[in-house]
PDB file of N, CA, C and O in Angstrom, chain B, residues numbered from 101:
ATOM      1  N   UNK B 101      78.424 239.843   1.690  1.00  0.00           N
ATOM      2  CA  UNK B 101      77.189 239.087   1.730  1.00  0.00           C
ATOM      3  C   UNK B 101      77.394 237.706   1.110  1.00  0.00           C
ATOM      4  O   UNK B 101      76.948 236.694   1.652  1.00  0.00           O
ATOM      5  N   UNK B 102      78.066 237.684  -0.017  1.00  0.00           N
ATOM      6  CA  UNK B 102      78.319 236.397  -0.665  1.00  0.00           C
ATOM      7  C   UNK B 102      79.256 235.535   0.187  1.00  0.00           C
ATOM      8  O   UNK B 102      79.134 234.310   0.217  1.00  0.00           O
ATOM      9  N   UNK B 103      80.182 236.184   0.869  1.00  0.00           N
ATOM     10  CA  UNK B 103      81.082 235.450   1.763  1.00  0.00           C
ATOM     11  C   UNK B 103      80.338 234.776   2.900  1.00  0.00           C
ATOM     12  O   UNK B 103      80.650 233.645   3.273  1.00  0.00           O
ATOM     13  N   UNK B 104      79.349 235.474   3.452  1.00  0.00           N
ATOM     14  CA  UNK B 104      78.549 234.880   4.528  1.00  0.00           C
ATOM     15  C   UNK B 104      77.730 233.706   4.007  1.00  0.00           C
ATOM     16  O   UNK B 104      77.589 232.692   4.691  1.00  0.00           O
ATOM     17  N   UNK B 105      77.189 233.840   2.800  1.00  0.00           N
ATOM     18  CA  UNK B 105      76.412 232.743   2.223  1.00  0.00           C
ATOM     19  C   UNK B 105      77.289 231.510   2.033  1.00  0.00           C
ATOM     20  O   UNK B 105      76.870 230.394   2.338  1.00  0.00           O
ATOM     21  N   UNK B 106      78.501 231.710   1.530  1.00  0.00           N
ATOM     22  CA  UNK B 106      79.417 230.584   1.355  1.00  0.00           C
ATOM     23  C   UNK B 106      79.828 229.975   2.695  1.00  0.00           C
ATOM     24  O   UNK B 106      79.981 228.758   2.806  1.00  0.00           O
ATOM     25  N   UNK B 107      80.008 230.817   3.709  1.00  0.00           N
ATOM     26  CA  UNK B 107      80.348 230.312   5.044  1.00  0.00           C
ATOM     27  C   UNK B 107      79.256 229.417   5.586  1.00  0.00           C
ATOM     28  O   UNK B 107      79.536 228.334   6.101  1.00  0.00           O
ATOM     29  N   UNK B 108      77.994 229.863   5.475  1.00  0.00           N
ATOM     30  CA  UNK B 108      76.894 229.039   5.966  1.00  0.00           C
ATOM     31  C   UNK B 108      76.730 227.777   5.133  1.00  0.00           C
ATOM     32  O   UNK B 108      76.316 226.742   5.656  1.00  0.00           O
ATOM     33  N   UNK B 109      77.047 227.849   3.845  1.00  0.00           N
ATOM     34  CA  UNK B 109      76.989 226.649   3.010  1.00  0.00           C
ATOM     35  C   UNK B 109      78.021 225.623   3.467  1.00  0.00           C
ATOM     36  O   UNK B 109      77.725 224.430   3.540  1.00  0.00           O
ATOM     37  N   UNK B 110      79.217 226.080   3.771  1.00  0.00           N
ATOM     38  CA  UNK B 110      80.265 225.164   4.254  1.00  0.00           C
ATOM     39  C   UNK B 110      79.868 224.579   5.609  1.00  0.00           C
ATOM     40  O   UNK B 110      80.074 223.390   5.857  1.00  0.00           O
ATOM     41  N   UNK B 111      79.305 225.401   6.477  1.00  0.00           N
ATOM     42  CA  UNK B 111      78.842 224.903   7.782  1.00  0.00           C
ATOM     43  C   UNK B 111      77.767 223.844   7.585  1.00  0.00           C
ATOM     44  O   UNK B 111      77.766 222.820   8.269  1.00  0.00           O
ATOM     45  N   UNK B 112      76.845 224.088   6.645  1.00  0.00           N
ATOM     46  CA  UNK B 112      75.781 223.120   6.384  1.00  0.00           C
ATOM     47  C   UNK B 112      76.354 221.808   5.863  1.00  0.00           C
ATOM     48  O   UNK B 112      75.913 220.734   6.271  1.00  0.00           O
ATOM     49  N   UNK B 113      77.335 221.886   4.964  1.00  0.00           N
ATOM     50  CA  UNK B 113      77.927 220.664   4.425  1.00  0.00           C
ATOM     51  C   UNK B 113      78.661 219.869   5.499  1.00  0.00           C
ATOM     52  O   UNK B 113      78.541 218.646   5.568  1.00  0.00           O
ATOM     53  N   UNK B 114      79.413 220.563   6.325  1.00  0.00           N
ATOM     54  CA  UNK B 114      80.153 219.880   7.397  1.00  0.00           C
ATOM     55  C   UNK B 114      79.180 219.254   8.393  1.00  0.00           C
ATOM     56  O   UNK B 114      79.375 218.118   8.825  1.00  0.00           O
ATOM     57  N   UNK B 115      78.134 219.993   8.755  1.00  0.00           N
ATOM     58  CA  UNK B 115      77.150 219.466   9.701  1.00  0.00           C
ATOM     59  C   UNK B 115      76.421 218.260   9.110  1.00  0.00           C
ATOM     60  O   UNK B 115      76.116 217.308   9.828  1.00  0.00           O
ATOM     61  N   UNK B 116      76.143 218.294   7.813  1.00  0.00           N
ATOM     62  CA  UNK B 116      75.463 217.160   7.183  1.00  0.00           C
ATOM     63  C   UNK B 116      76.354 215.923   7.180  1.00  0.00           C
ATOM     64  O   UNK B 116      75.874 214.812   7.407  1.00  0.00           O
ATOM     65  N   UNK B 117      77.641 216.108   6.926  1.00  0.00           N
ATOM     66  CA  UNK B 117      78.569 214.975   6.925  1.00  0.00           C
ATOM     67  C   UNK B 117      78.682 214.368   8.323  1.00  0.00           C
ATOM     68  O   UNK B 117      78.802 213.152   8.474  1.00  0.00           O
ATOM     69  N   UNK B 118      78.643 215.223   9.338  1.00  0.00           N
ATOM     70  CA  UNK B 118      78.767 214.734  10.709  1.00  0.00           C
ATOM     71  C   UNK B 118      77.447 214.236  11.288  1.00  0.00           C
ATOM     72  O   UNK B 118      77.424 213.708  12.400  1.00  0.00           O
ATOM     73  N   UNK B 119      76.351 214.395  10.553  1.00  0.00           N
ATOM     74  CA  UNK B 119      75.080 213.838  10.993  1.00  0.00           C
ATOM     75  C   UNK B 119      74.184 214.794  11.750  1.00  0.00           C
ATOM     76  O   UNK B 119      73.194 214.359  12.338  1.00  0.00           O
ATOM     77  N   UNK B 120      74.489 216.057  11.759  1.00  0.00           N
ATOM     78  CA  UNK B 120      73.654 217.033  12.445  1.00  0.00           C
ATOM     79  C   UNK B 120      72.652 217.607  11.442  1.00  0.00           C
ATOM     80  O   UNK B 120      72.875 218.674  10.870  1.00  0.00           O
ATOM     81  N   UNK B 121      71.553 216.892  11.237  1.00  0.00           N
ATOM     82  CA  UNK B 121      70.589 217.255  10.207  1.00  0.00           C
ATOM     83  C   UNK B 121      69.897 218.577  10.452  1.00  0.00           C
ATOM     84  O   UNK B 121      69.697 219.353   9.518  1.00  0.00           O
ATOM     85  N   UNK B 122      69.531 218.846  11.689  1.00  0.00           N
ATOM     86  CA  UNK B 122      68.823 220.088  12.000  1.00  0.00           C
ATOM     87  C   UNK B 122      69.688 221.311  11.777  1.00  0.00           C
ATOM     88  O   UNK B 122      69.242 222.302  11.200  1.00  0.00           O
ATOM     89  N   UNK B 123      70.909 221.238  12.231  1.00  0.00           N
ATOM     90  CA  UNK B 123      71.841 222.359  12.050  1.00  0.00           C
ATOM     91  C   UNK B 123      72.163 222.526  10.570  1.00  0.00           C
ATOM     92  O   UNK B 123      72.269 223.648  10.075  1.00  0.00           O
ATOM     93  N   UNK B 124      72.318 221.421   9.872  1.00  0.00           N
ATOM     94  CA  UNK B 124      72.627 221.486   8.440  1.00  0.00           C
ATOM     95  C   UNK B 124      71.480 222.127   7.672  1.00  0.00           C
ATOM     96  O   UNK B 124      71.713 222.945   6.782  1.00  0.00           O
ATOM     97  N   UNK B 125      70.257 221.769   8.001  1.00  0.00           N
ATOM     98  CA  UNK B 125      69.102 222.346   7.326  1.00  0.00           C
ATOM     99  C   UNK B 125      68.964 223.832   7.590  1.00  0.00           C
ATOM    100  O   UNK B 125      68.664 224.610   6.685  1.00  0.00           O
ATOM    101  N   UNK B 126      69.186 224.220   8.837  1.00  0.00           N
ATOM    102  CA  UNK B 126      69.091 225.637   9.184  1.00  0.00           C
ATOM    103  C   UNK B 126      70.179 226.454   8.505  1.00  0.00           C
ATOM    104  O   UNK B 126      69.910 227.533   7.977  1.00  0.00           O
ATOM    105  N   UNK B 127      71.384 225.953   8.516  1.00  0.00           N
ATOM    106  CA  UNK B 127      72.489 226.666   7.879  1.00  0.00           C
ATOM    107  C   UNK B 127      72.290 226.756   6.370  1.00  0.00           C
ATOM    108  O   UNK B 127      72.623 227.772   5.760  1.00  0.00           O
ATOM    109  N   UNK B 128      71.754 225.710   5.770  1.00  0.00           N
ATOM    110  CA  UNK B 128      71.490 225.740   4.330  1.00  0.00           C
ATOM    111  C   UNK B 128      70.407 226.756   3.999  1.00  0.00           C
ATOM    112  O   UNK B 128      70.503 227.452   2.988  1.00  0.00           O
ATOM    113  N   UNK B 129      69.382 226.853   4.833  1.00  0.00           N
ATOM    114  CA  UNK B 129      68.324 227.822   4.596  1.00  0.00           C
ATOM    115  C   UNK B 129      68.859 229.251   4.732  1.00  0.00           C
ATOM    116  O   UNK B 129      68.512 230.120   3.931  1.00  0.00           O
ATOM    117  N   UNK B 130      69.688 229.496   5.726  1.00  0.00           N
ATOM    118  CA  UNK B 130      70.292 230.819   5.895  1.00  0.00           C
ATOM    119  C   UNK B 130      71.171 231.145   4.692  1.00  0.00           C
ATOM    120  O   UNK B 130      71.168 232.276   4.206  1.00  0.00           O
ATOM    121  N   UNK B 131      71.920 230.163   4.215  1.00  0.00           N
ATOM    122  CA  UNK B 131      72.774 230.383   3.046  1.00  0.00           C
ATOM    123  C   UNK B 131      71.939 230.734   1.814  1.00  0.00           C
ATOM    124  O   UNK B 131      72.328 231.607   1.038  1.00  0.00           O
ATOM    125  N   UNK B 132      70.807 230.071   1.626  1.00  0.00           N
ATOM    126  CA  UNK B 132      69.930 230.365   0.491  1.00  0.00           C
ATOM    127  C   UNK B 132      69.382 231.782   0.582  1.00  0.00           C
ATOM    128  O   UNK B 132      69.368 232.510  -0.411  1.00  0.00           O
ATOM    129  N   UNK B 133      68.932 232.171   1.765  1.00  0.00           N
ATOM    130  CA  UNK B 133      68.375 233.516   1.947  1.00  0.00           C
ATOM    131  C   UNK B 133      69.445 234.571   1.684  1.00  0.00           C
ATOM    132  O   UNK B 133      69.182 235.556   0.993  1.00  0.00           O
ATOM    133  N   UNK B 134      70.632 234.380   2.217  1.00  0.00           N
ATOM    134  CA  UNK B 134      71.704 235.347   2.000  1.00  0.00           C
ATOM    135  C   UNK B 134      72.093 235.422   0.533  1.00  0.00           C
ATOM    136  O   UNK B 134      72.408 236.502   0.034  1.00  0.00           O
ATOM    137  N   UNK B 135      72.078 234.295  -0.168  1.00  0.00           N
ATOM    138  CA  UNK B 135      72.419 234.303  -1.580  1.00  0.00           C
ATOM    139  C   UNK B 135      71.372 235.056  -2.393  1.00  0.00           C
ATOM    140  O   UNK B 135      71.717 235.798  -3.313  1.00  0.00           O
ATOM    141  N   UNK B 136      70.095 234.871  -2.062  1.00  0.00           N
ATOM    142  CA  UNK B 136      69.034 235.593  -2.767  1.00  0.00           C
ATOM    143  C   UNK B 136      69.142 237.092  -2.498  1.00  0.00           C
ATOM    144  O   UNK B 136      68.979 237.896  -3.416  1.00  0.00           O
ATOM    145  N   UNK B 137      69.412 237.470  -1.269  1.00  0.00           N
ATOM    146  CA  UNK B 137      69.584 238.888  -0.947  1.00  0.00           C
ATOM    147  C   UNK B 137      70.778 239.453  -1.711  1.00  0.00           C
ATOM    148  O   UNK B 137      70.716 240.568  -2.228  1.00  0.00           O
ATOM    149  N   UNK B 138      71.866 238.685  -1.781  1.00  0.00           N
ATOM    150  CA  UNK B 138      73.023 239.119  -2.547  1.00  0.00           C
ATOM    151  C   UNK B 138      72.662 239.338  -4.011  1.00  0.00           C
ATOM    152  O   UNK B 138      73.048 240.351  -4.593  1.00  0.00           O
ATOM    153  N   UNK B 139      71.926 238.403  -4.619  1.00  0.00           N
ATOM    154  CA  UNK B 139      71.550 238.542  -6.022  1.00  0.00           C
ATOM    155  C   UNK B 139      70.672 239.770  -6.249  1.00  0.00           C
ATOM    156  O   UNK B 139      70.868 240.496  -7.223  1.00  0.00           O
ATOM    157  N   UNK B 140      69.716 240.006  -5.368  1.00  0.00           N
ATOM    158  CA  UNK B 140      68.834 241.170  -5.514  1.00  0.00           C
ATOM    159  C   UNK B 140      69.644 242.455  -5.422  1.00  0.00           C
ATOM    160  O   UNK B 140      69.471 243.352  -6.246  1.00  0.00           O
ATOM    161  N   UNK B 141      70.518 242.557  -4.439  1.00  0.00           N
ATOM    162  CA  UNK B 141      71.331 243.764  -4.292  1.00  0.00           C
ATOM    163  C   UNK B 141      72.287 243.933  -5.466  1.00  0.00           C
ATOM    164  O   UNK B 141      72.547 245.058  -5.894  1.00  0.00           O
ATOM    165  N   UNK B 142      72.810 242.836  -5.987  1.00  0.00           N
ATOM    166  CA  UNK B 142      73.710 242.904  -7.130  1.00  0.00           C
ATOM    167  C   UNK B 142      72.982 243.421  -8.374  1.00  0.00           C
ATOM    168  O   UNK B 142      73.501 244.269  -9.100  1.00  0.00           O
ATOM    169  N   UNK B 143      71.788 242.906  -8.608  1.00  0.00           N
ATOM    170  CA  UNK B 143      71.010 243.354  -9.769  1.00  0.00           C
ATOM    171  C   UNK B 143      70.618 244.821  -9.626  1.00  0.00           C
ATOM    172  O   UNK B 143      70.669 245.572 -10.600  1.00  0.00           O
ATOM    173  N   UNK B 144      70.230 245.233  -8.430  1.00  0.00           N
ATOM    174  CA  UNK B 144      69.891 246.640  -8.205  1.00  0.00           C
ATOM    175  C   UNK B 144      71.101 247.532  -8.440  1.00  0.00           C
ATOM    176  O   UNK B 144      70.978 248.605  -9.029  1.00  0.00           O
ATOM    177  N   UNK B 145      72.262 247.096  -7.985  1.00  0.00           N
ATOM    178  CA  UNK B 145      73.459 247.916  -8.184  1.00  0.00           C
ATOM    179  C   UNK B 145      73.838 247.990  -9.658  1.00  0.00           C
ATOM    180  O   UNK B 145      74.343 249.019 -10.107  1.00  0.00           O
ATOM    181  N   UNK B 146      73.608 246.923 -10.420  1.00  0.00           N
ATOM    182  CA  UNK B 146      73.871 246.974 -11.853  1.00  0.00           C
ATOM    183  C   UNK B 146      72.943 247.966 -12.546  1.00  0.00           C
ATOM    184  O   UNK B 146      73.377 248.737 -13.402  1.00  0.00           O
ATOM    185  N   UNK B 147      71.668 247.945 -12.174  1.00  0.00           N
ATOM    186  CA  UNK B 147      70.700 248.849 -12.795  1.00  0.00           C
ATOM    187  C   UNK B 147      71.002 250.298 -12.417  1.00  0.00           C
ATOM    188  O   UNK B 147      70.982 251.179 -13.276  1.00  0.00           O
ATOM    189  N   UNK B 148      71.275 250.543 -11.164  1.00  0.00           N
ATOM    190  CA  UNK B 148      71.530 251.913 -10.708  1.00  0.00           C
ATOM    191  C   UNK B 148      72.862 252.434 -11.241  1.00  0.00           C
ATOM    192  O   UNK B 148      73.019 253.642 -11.421  1.00  0.00           O
ATOM    193  N   UNK B 149      73.809 251.558 -11.491  1.00  0.00           N
ATOM    194  CA  UNK B 149      75.112 251.981 -11.966  1.00  0.00           C
ATOM    195  C   UNK B 149      75.127 252.361 -13.445  1.00  0.00           C
ATOM    196  O   UNK B 149      76.084 252.981 -13.907  1.00  0.00           O
ATOM    197  N   UNK B 150      74.096 252.004 -14.187  1.00  0.00           N
ATOM    198  CA  UNK B 150      74.059 252.265 -15.620  1.00  0.00           C
ATOM    199  C   UNK B 150      73.372 253.582 -15.947  1.00  0.00           C
ATOM    200  O   UNK B 150      73.117 253.861 -17.119  1.00  0.00           O
ATOM    201  N   UNK B 151      73.077 254.371 -14.981  1.00  0.00           N
ATOM    202  CA  UNK B 151      72.471 255.676 -15.252  1.00  0.00           C
ATOM    203  C   UNK B 151      73.471 256.594 -15.929  1.00  0.00           C
ATOM    204  O   UNK B 151      74.682 256.471 -15.744  1.00  0.00           O
ATOM    205  N   UNK B 152      72.940 257.511 -16.715  1.00  0.00           N
ATOM    206  CA  UNK B 152      73.782 258.486 -17.373  1.00  0.00           C
ATOM    207  C   UNK B 152      74.297 259.520 -16.389  1.00  0.00           C
ATOM    208  O   UNK B 152      73.884 259.544 -15.229  1.00  0.00           O
ATOM    209  N   UNK B 153      75.189 260.366 -16.846  1.00  0.00           N
ATOM    210  CA  UNK B 153      75.732 261.393 -15.947  1.00  0.00           C
ATOM    211  C   UNK B 153      74.654 262.415 -15.571  1.00  0.00           C
ATOM    212  O   UNK B 153      73.861 262.840 -16.411  1.00  0.00           O
ATOM    213  N   UNK B 154      74.646 262.791 -14.316  1.00  0.00           N
ATOM    214  CA  UNK B 154      73.676 263.779 -13.852  1.00  0.00           C
ATOM    215  C   UNK B 154      74.223 265.179 -14.134  1.00  0.00           C
ATOM    216  O   UNK B 154      75.408 265.449 -13.941  1.00  0.00           O
ATOM    217  N   UNK B 155      73.355 266.042 -14.583  1.00  0.00           N
ATOM    218  CA  UNK B 155      73.773 267.394 -14.954  1.00  0.00           C
ATOM    219  C   UNK B 155      73.361 268.374 -13.896  1.00  0.00           C
ATOM    220  O   UNK B 155      73.624 269.570 -14.026  1.00  0.00           O
TER     221      UNK B 155
END
C-alpha cells in the first residue's frame, strides 16, 4: 500500500514538472488517499498485535 502511494507521488511530481496539472492533481490526491489508508491499517495492526495470548 505504501509502495503504491509513493508510486503515485512520483507520477504526480513528474507530471507537475512536465506541466500536466490535471494528471498531477489527480495522482497526488490518489497518493494522499492511499497514504491515509496505509496509516489507518498500520495503526489497526499495531493495536491488534498487542493483544495478550489467547487461552
